C-alpha positions as CSV (number, residue, x, y, z in Angstrom):
1,M,145.8,1.2,251.7
2,G,142.7,1.5,253.7
3,R,139.3,-0.3,252.6
4,Q,135.8,1.1,253.1
5,D,132.5,-0.4,252.7
6,P,130.4,-0.3,249.7
7,P,127.8,2.0,249.5
8,H,124.2,0.6,250.9
9,S,122.9,1.1,247.7
10,C,125.6,-1.8,246.2
11,L,124.7,-4.3,248.4
12,P,121.6,-5.9,250.1
13,H,121.3,-4.8,253.7
14,S,121.5,-7.5,256.6
15,G,118.2,-6.7,257.8
16,Q,116.6,-6.5,254.1
17,H,114.5,-9.5,253.1
18,D,113.9,-10.9,249.7
19,A,111.2,-13.4,249.0
20,R,113.3,-14.7,246.0
21,T,116.8,-15.4,248.0
22,P,116.9,-17.8,250.9
23,G,118.7,-16.6,253.9
24,S,121.8,-18.9,253.5
25,A,122.0,-17.8,249.7
26,R,121.4,-14.1,250.5
27,S,124.2,-14.3,253.3
28,K,126.3,-16.0,250.7
29,L,125.5,-13.6,248.0
30,Y,126.1,-10.5,250.5
31,R,129.8,-11.9,251.3
32,M,130.7,-12.5,247.8
33,T,129.3,-9.1,246.6
34,R,131.1,-7.2,249.4
35,L,134.5,-9.3,249.0
36,L,134.2,-8.4,245.2
37,Y,133.6,-4.9,245.9
38,Q,136.7,-4.3,248.2
39,T,138.8,-6.4,245.9
40,S,137.9,-3.9,243.2
41,L,139.1,-1.1,245.5
42,V,142.5,-3.1,246.0
43,C,142.9,-4.1,242.2
44,Y,141.3,-1.3,240.3
45,G,141.5,1.8,242.2
46,N,142.6,4.0,245.0
47,V,140.7,5.0,248.3
48,E,141.4,8.6,249.0
49,T,143.7,9.2,252.2
50,P,142.3,12.1,254.9
51,S,144.4,14.4,252.9
52,D,142.4,14.0,249.8
53,R,138.9,14.9,251.0
54,P,137.5,17.7,253.0
55,A,136.9,17.5,256.7
56,G,134.2,15.1,258.0
57,E,133.4,13.9,254.7
58,A,133.4,10.0,254.3
59,P,136.1,8.6,252.4
60,R,135.0,7.5,248.6
61,A,136.6,5.5,246.1
62,R,138.2,7.4,243.3
63,R,137.7,6.0,240.0
64,V,140.8,5.2,237.8
65,P,141.0,5.0,234.1
66,R,141.1,1.3,233.1
67,V,141.5,1.4,229.6
68,G,143.8,3.1,227.4
69,R,144.7,2.8,223.7
70,M,147.9,1.4,223.1
71,P,149.8,0.4,219.9
72,D,148.1,-2.3,218.1
73,V,149.9,-5.1,217.8
74,A,150.0,-8.7,216.3
75,D,152.0,-11.7,216.6
76,A,153.8,-14.0,213.5
77,R,150.4,-15.2,212.5
78,G,148.8,-11.6,212.9
79,R,146.5,-12.8,215.9
80,R,145.0,-9.3,217.1
81,M,146.1,-7.8,220.5
82,G,144.1,-4.4,219.6
83,R,143.5,-2.3,222.8
84,I,145.6,-3.1,225.7
85,L,144.5,-2.5,229.3
86,K,146.5,-0.5,231.6
87,L,147.7,-1.4,234.9
88,P,145.6,-0.6,237.9
89,S,147.0,2.3,240.3
90,A,147.2,0.0,243.0
91,C,149.5,-2.9,242.1
92,W,152.0,-4.6,244.3
93,P,154.3,-7.4,244.1
94,E,151.8,-9.6,245.8
95,T,148.8,-8.9,243.5
96,P,147.2,-11.9,242.0
97,V,147.8,-12.0,238.2
98,A,144.0,-13.1,237.9
99,G,143.1,-9.4,239.2
100,L,145.3,-7.6,236.5
101,P,143.3,-6.2,233.7
102,G,143.5,-8.3,230.4
103,V,144.0,-11.3,232.3
104,G,140.7,-13.4,232.2
105,P,140.2,-16.6,234.1
106,A,141.4,-18.5,231.0
107,R,144.8,-16.7,230.6
108,A,145.1,-16.7,234.6
109,R,144.9,-20.7,234.2
110,G,147.4,-20.6,231.4
111,L,149.9,-18.4,233.5
112,G,149.3,-20.9,236.3
113,R,150.4,-23.6,234.3
114,L,153.7,-21.7,234.0
115,G,154.1,-21.2,237.9
116,I,153.0,-17.5,237.5
117,V,150.4,-16.5,240.2
118,T,151.5,-13.1,241.5
119,A,152.9,-9.9,239.7
120,S,156.2,-11.0,241.2
121,D,156.0,-14.5,239.5
122,L,155.2,-12.6,236.3
123,L,158.4,-10.3,236.7
124,L,160.6,-13.2,237.6
125,H,159.4,-15.1,234.5
126,L,162.3,-14.6,232.4
127,P,162.9,-14.7,228.5
128,R,164.9,-17.6,227.1
129,R,166.1,-15.9,224.1
130,Y,165.4,-12.5,222.2
131,V,164.8,-11.9,218.6
132,D,166.5,-9.0,217.3
133,T,164.5,-7.0,214.6
134,R,166.4,-3.5,215.1
135,D,168.0,-3.5,211.9
136,L,165.6,-1.6,209.7
137,V,166.2,-1.7,205.9
138,A,164.7,0.7,203.1
139,V,162.1,-1.1,200.6
140,R,164.5,-1.0,197.6
141,E,167.2,-3.0,199.8
142,L,164.6,-5.7,200.5
143,R,165.9,-9.4,199.5
144,A,163.8,-12.4,198.7
145,G,164.0,-15.3,201.3
146,V,165.5,-13.5,204.1
147,V,164.0,-11.9,207.3
148,Q,163.8,-8.4,207.3
149,T,162.5,-5.4,209.1
150,V,161.3,-2.2,207.6
151,R,159.2,1.1,208.4
152,V,156.6,1.7,206.0
153,R,153.4,3.6,205.5
154,V,150.2,1.6,204.4
155,R,149.1,2.7,200.9
156,E,146.4,0.4,200.3
157,V,144.9,-2.9,202.0
158,R,141.9,-5.0,200.8
159,A,140.3,-8.1,202.1
160,H,139.0,-10.6,199.9
161,H,138.9,-14.5,199.5
162,S,141.0,-16.9,197.2
163,P,139.0,-18.1,194.1
164,R,139.7,-21.7,194.4
165,R,139.9,-22.6,198.5
166,H,137.6,-19.4,199.3
167,M,140.5,-18.7,201.9
168,A,140.1,-15.3,203.8
169,L,143.1,-13.1,202.7
170,V,144.5,-9.6,203.5
171,E,146.7,-7.8,201.2
172,A,148.7,-4.5,201.6
173,T,150.6,-2.2,199.8
174,L,153.3,-0.6,202.0
175,E,155.7,2.0,200.8
176,D,158.3,4.4,202.1
177,G,160.6,6.9,200.4
178,S,162.4,4.2,198.3
179,G,159.6,1.9,196.9
180,R,156.8,-0.5,197.2
181,V,156.4,-4.0,198.9
182,G,153.5,-6.0,199.5
183,A,152.3,-7.8,202.3
184,I,149.8,-10.8,202.7
185,W,147.9,-12.4,205.7
186,F,145.9,-15.7,205.5
187,N,142.7,-16.4,207.3
188,Q,143.0,-13.4,209.3
189,P,140.7,-10.7,208.0
190,Y,140.3,-8.7,211.0
191,I,143.8,-7.3,209.9
192,A,142.3,-5.0,207.5
193,G,140.5,-3.0,210.2
194,Q,143.9,-2.6,212.0
195,I,146.1,-1.2,209.3
196,P,143.7,1.4,207.5
197,P,145.6,3.3,204.9
198,G,148.2,6.0,206.2
199,T,149.0,4.0,209.2
200,E,153.0,3.6,209.7
201,L,154.1,0.2,210.7
202,L,157.0,-1.6,211.7
203,V,156.8,-4.8,209.8
204,S,159.2,-7.9,210.2
205,G,159.0,-10.7,208.4
206,K,160.3,-13.3,205.5
207,V,160.3,-11.6,202.2
208,I,159.2,-13.5,199.4
209,S,159.4,-13.4,195.4
210,G,156.1,-13.7,193.6
211,L,154.3,-13.0,190.2
212,H,153.9,-9.2,191.3
213,G,157.2,-8.7,192.8
214,L,158.5,-8.8,196.4
215,S,156.2,-9.5,199.4
216,F,156.2,-10.1,203.2
217,Q,154.2,-13.3,203.9
218,S,152.5,-13.2,207.3
219,P,154.8,-10.7,208.9
220,R,154.6,-9.5,212.5
221,F,153.5,-5.7,212.6
222,E,153.3,-2.7,215.1
223,R,152.1,0.7,214.9
224,A,155.5,2.9,214.6
225,S,156.1,4.8,217.6
226,S,159.3,5.9,219.7
227,D,159.3,3.0,222.2
228,P,158.3,-0.1,220.2
229,R,157.6,-3.4,222.1
230,H,157.5,-6.2,219.5
231,V,158.8,-5.1,216.2
232,G,162.1,-3.0,215.9
233,R,163.7,-3.7,219.0
234,L,165.2,-6.7,221.1
235,A,162.2,-8.7,221.6
236,A,161.9,-11.0,224.5
237,I,160.8,-14.9,223.5
238,Y,159.4,-16.5,226.7
239,P,158.4,-20.0,227.8
240,E,155.0,-20.1,226.5
241,T,152.1,-22.6,227.1
242,E,148.6,-22.8,225.4
243,G,146.9,-19.6,225.0
244,I,149.8,-17.6,226.4
245,T,152.3,-15.9,223.6
246,S,155.2,-14.1,224.0
247,V,153.6,-11.2,222.6
248,F,151.0,-11.1,225.5
249,L,153.7,-11.8,228.2
250,R,155.8,-8.9,226.5
251,G,152.8,-6.3,226.8
252,L,151.6,-7.4,230.2
253,I,155.3,-7.4,231.6
254,G,156.1,-4.3,230.3
255,R,153.0,-2.5,232.0
256,L,154.5,-4.2,235.4
257,L,157.9,-3.1,235.3
258,P,157.2,-0.4,237.6
259,V,156.1,-2.8,240.1
260,A,159.7,-4.1,240.1
261,E,161.0,-0.8,242.3
262,Q,159.0,-2.4,245.2
263,M,160.3,-5.9,245.2
264,P,163.0,-6.5,247.6
265,D,166.5,-6.7,246.5
266,R,168.3,-9.5,248.4
267,L,171.5,-8.6,247.4
268,P,173.4,-6.2,250.0
269,P,174.6,-3.1,248.3
270,E,178.2,-3.9,249.2
271,V,178.0,-7.3,247.4
272,R,176.3,-5.5,244.4
273,Q,179.4,-2.9,244.1
274,A,181.8,-5.5,245.0
275,E,180.7,-7.6,242.0
276,G,179.7,-4.9,239.7
277,L,176.1,-5.9,239.5
278,M,173.2,-3.7,238.9
279,P,169.8,-3.3,241.3
280,L,167.1,-5.7,240.7
281,A,164.7,-3.3,239.3
282,D,167.2,-2.3,236.8
283,A,167.8,-6.1,236.3
284,L,164.3,-7.0,235.5
285,R,163.8,-3.9,233.5
286,Q,166.8,-5.0,230.8
287,V,166.3,-8.6,231.0
288,H,162.5,-8.0,229.6
289,L,163.0,-4.7,227.5
290,P,167.2,-4.6,227.1
291,D,168.6,-1.7,225.4
292,E,171.3,-3.7,224.0
293,E,172.3,-7.7,224.0
294,T,175.1,-6.5,226.4
295,S,172.6,-5.2,229.1
296,A,170.5,-8.3,228.7
297,A,173.7,-10.7,229.3
298,A,174.5,-8.3,232.3
299,A,170.8,-8.5,233.5
300,R,170.7,-12.2,233.3
301,E,174.2,-12.6,235.2
302,R,172.9,-10.4,237.9
303,L,169.8,-12.6,238.5
304,G,172.1,-15.6,238.1
305,F,174.3,-14.3,240.6
306,E,171.6,-13.6,243.3
307,E,170.0,-17.2,242.8
308,L,173.3,-18.9,243.6
309,F,174.1,-16.3,246.2
310,L,170.7,-17.4,247.8
311,I,171.8,-20.9,247.6
312,Q,174.8,-20.6,249.1
313,L,173.4,-18.8,252.0
314,A,170.9,-21.4,252.5
315,A,173.6,-23.9,252.6
316,D,175.6,-22.2,254.8
317,R,172.8,-21.9,257.3
318,A,171.9,-25.5,256.9
319,R,175.4,-26.4,257.5
320,R,175.4,-24.1,260.7
321,R,172.4,-25.6,262.1
322,R,173.4,-28.9,261.6
323,L,176.6,-28.3,263.1
324,G,174.9,-26.8,266.1
325,S,172.5,-29.6,266.5
326,A,173.3,-32.8,268.6
327,G,174.1,-35.9,266.7
328,V,174.6,-39.5,267.2
329,V,178.4,-40.0,268.7
330,V,180.0,-43.1,267.2
331,A,183.3,-43.6,269.2
332,Y,186.6,-44.1,267.1
333,D,187.7,-47.4,268.1
334,V,191.3,-47.9,266.6
335,E,191.1,-51.5,267.0
336,V,188.1,-52.2,265.0
337,A,189.6,-50.2,262.3
338,R,192.8,-52.0,262.4
339,A,190.7,-55.5,262.6
340,F,188.7,-54.6,259.5
341,S,191.9,-53.5,257.6
342,A,193.7,-56.8,258.6
343,G,190.9,-58.8,257.5
344,L,190.6,-57.5,253.9
345,P,192.0,-59.4,250.9
346,F,193.9,-56.4,249.7
347,R,195.9,-53.4,250.9
348,L,193.9,-50.2,251.4
349,T,195.4,-47.4,249.4
350,D,196.6,-44.1,250.8
351,G,193.5,-42.4,249.5
352,Q,191.1,-45.2,251.2
353,R,192.8,-44.9,254.6
354,I,192.5,-41.1,254.4
355,A,189.0,-40.9,253.4
356,A,188.1,-43.6,256.5
357,H,190.0,-41.6,258.9
358,Q,188.2,-38.4,258.0
359,V,184.7,-40.5,257.9
360,L,185.3,-42.0,261.4
361,A,186.6,-38.8,262.9
362,D,183.4,-37.3,261.7
363,L,181.5,-39.7,263.2
364,A,183.1,-39.4,266.6
365,A,182.5,-35.6,266.7
366,P,179.3,-34.1,268.6
367,G,177.6,-32.8,265.3
368,P,175.8,-34.7,262.6
369,M,177.9,-35.6,259.7
370,N,177.4,-35.2,256.2
371,R,179.8,-36.0,253.9
372,L,180.5,-36.9,250.3
373,L,182.7,-39.7,249.3
374,Q,183.6,-39.2,245.6
375,G,185.7,-41.7,243.6
376,D,185.8,-43.6,240.3
377,V,184.3,-47.0,239.6
378,G,186.4,-49.5,241.3
379,S,188.3,-47.2,243.4
380,G,187.1,-48.6,246.9
381,K,184.4,-46.6,248.2
382,T,182.5,-49.6,249.5
383,A,185.3,-50.5,251.5
384,V,185.3,-47.3,253.4
385,A,181.5,-47.3,253.7
386,A,181.7,-50.8,255.3
387,M,184.7,-49.8,257.7
388,A,182.3,-46.8,259.0
389,A,179.2,-49.3,259.0
390,L,181.2,-51.7,261.2
391,M,182.2,-48.9,263.4
392,T,179.1,-47.7,263.7
393,C,177.3,-51.2,264.7
394,R,180.2,-51.8,267.1
395,A,178.8,-48.9,269.1
396,G,175.4,-50.4,269.4
397,H,173.8,-48.3,266.6
398,Q,172.4,-49.3,263.3
399,C,173.3,-48.5,259.7
400,V,171.2,-48.3,256.6
401,V,172.8,-48.6,253.0
402,M,170.6,-47.2,250.3
403,A,171.0,-47.8,247.0
404,P,169.1,-46.5,243.8
405,T,168.3,-49.8,242.1
406,E,167.5,-53.3,243.3
407,I,170.3,-54.4,240.8
408,L,173.0,-52.3,242.7
409,A,171.4,-52.8,246.1
410,R,172.2,-56.9,245.7
411,Q,175.6,-56.0,244.5
412,H,176.1,-54.0,247.7
413,W,174.6,-56.5,250.0
414,V,177.0,-59.5,248.4
415,T,180.0,-57.0,248.7
416,L,179.2,-56.0,252.5
417,E,178.4,-59.6,253.1
418,A,181.8,-60.7,251.9
419,L,183.6,-57.9,254.0
420,L,181.6,-57.7,257.2
421,S,180.6,-61.4,258.0
422,P,184.3,-62.5,259.2
423,H,183.5,-59.6,262.1
424,D,180.2,-61.4,262.9
425,L,178.0,-58.7,261.2
426,S,175.6,-59.8,258.3
427,P,173.7,-57.2,256.5
428,R,170.0,-57.5,255.6
429,L,168.4,-56.9,252.1
430,L,165.1,-55.1,252.1
431,L,163.9,-54.3,248.3
432,G,160.6,-53.6,246.9
433,S,160.0,-56.9,245.5
434,T,160.7,-58.6,248.7
435,G,158.0,-61.0,249.8
436,S,155.7,-60.0,252.5
437,R,156.7,-62.8,254.8
438,A,160.3,-61.9,254.7
439,R,159.7,-58.0,254.8
440,R,157.5,-58.5,258.1
441,E,160.5,-60.2,259.7
442,I,163.0,-58.1,258.4
443,L,160.7,-54.8,259.9
444,E,160.5,-56.5,263.1
445,G,164.2,-57.2,263.3
446,L,164.7,-53.5,262.7
447,A,162.3,-52.1,265.0
448,A,163.4,-54.4,267.9
449,G,167.4,-53.3,267.2
450,H,168.4,-57.2,266.6
451,D,169.4,-56.3,262.9
452,P,172.1,-53.4,262.9
453,L,172.7,-53.4,259.1
454,V,170.4,-53.4,256.4
455,V,170.6,-52.7,252.5
456,G,168.0,-51.8,250.2
457,T,166.4,-49.2,247.9
458,H,163.7,-46.5,248.6
459,A,161.7,-49.3,250.2
460,L,164.0,-48.4,253.1
461,I,162.4,-45.2,253.6
462,E,158.8,-46.2,253.7
463,D,156.6,-45.3,256.3
464,D,156.4,-48.6,257.8
465,V,160.2,-48.9,258.1
466,V,161.0,-47.9,261.9
467,L,164.5,-48.3,263.3
468,N,165.4,-48.8,266.6
469,D,168.7,-46.6,266.9
470,L,169.8,-45.2,263.6
471,G,173.4,-44.0,263.6
472,L,174.6,-44.0,259.8
473,V,172.8,-43.8,256.7
474,V,175.1,-44.4,253.4
475,V,173.5,-43.2,250.0
476,D,174.9,-44.5,246.9
477,E,173.9,-41.5,244.4
478,Q,175.6,-43.4,241.5
């Protein structure tokens, strides 16, 4: 889409002077006004293409309708939605939500708290559950104490105040061909103007039994139409925040769904076909405005598959990149391994020997090692880590063992001291509680390469910790 400068009558010309506006302020005003005008062209209208205008005529911005009458809706507490703004014709996945009609500064801040900045963020803000109000019943079938939905016509409506507490009340009489039922809303006098007599409504809420028969108490309602958004369908319930309700999100997202056609589908067609998954645009439409519970579940499955698919791709790329890069090569010294095993006060199990061999073989490979050593508590994982640490230090490199807590770090330090001190390898201990003098001594030894093995907590990854020749890192994830 092209952009055009606003007419000269809209902006102060750079050569004009205004005694009331200093030069710097005048320049800033010009830039701000120009930016606002160009932004309005992008977000709220179209710019004519050369084929849309007579030859030789300068381009001009076309006006587009910004406000359209939509069905009046209200949430569970009857908060008014009233007129809903239509989307601008020029709306893209990257369009900021702050520029959408109906989203003022306060709502833009609320959406930002939910991590929603652009139109695509809004479409990817998925429901956490659904409320099914599709089961319509006749008025004569209503039962007290049950949440039910009816399609009715407003017979009469009255706004008044309660005699004792002077609470604003709106009472309505609703009817269909089978009977009449009342409805009451508290402290929402504006509802009386939304439902004049003769209006057809979809009403859903809890039915109570009172002195004058059955009545809906603070029900949700929507003008009856062939395509309801809030009542009489599977209505999405979203993660919310202050000032951002599911009613508002359903209305805004429903008008944004055409933008889903412009969002890139990251799943290759052959993968979608092999897995029986729907395209992204269809999935977003069904997850926000589902036809059935099964279609909503299929849409969520498709979106979840894409998320896991991309994670797997990222992990595979990281693995290929890691294997293709150069790592620290630690020679597999069989004599060192045998001496370590012989010096243990116990015999290594078959699982320990296999795991140790795989770890040492990885260390000897040209690429970096990235291995998960998994086992139950007491299965001997520390002994395998100690053998790898000894092999690394014997090759002239340094080893770091990091634990999540100081208690666990001290336990590892005591265990490694017992296992490795017979091989003239004594670990140092670096914790957050280590004194400044001892800490300075340890940091100097690590930087100079005098201390080949150190055990600690997250204090090991602080900025002032520098190792001379790091070859192996062991992380206890607990």
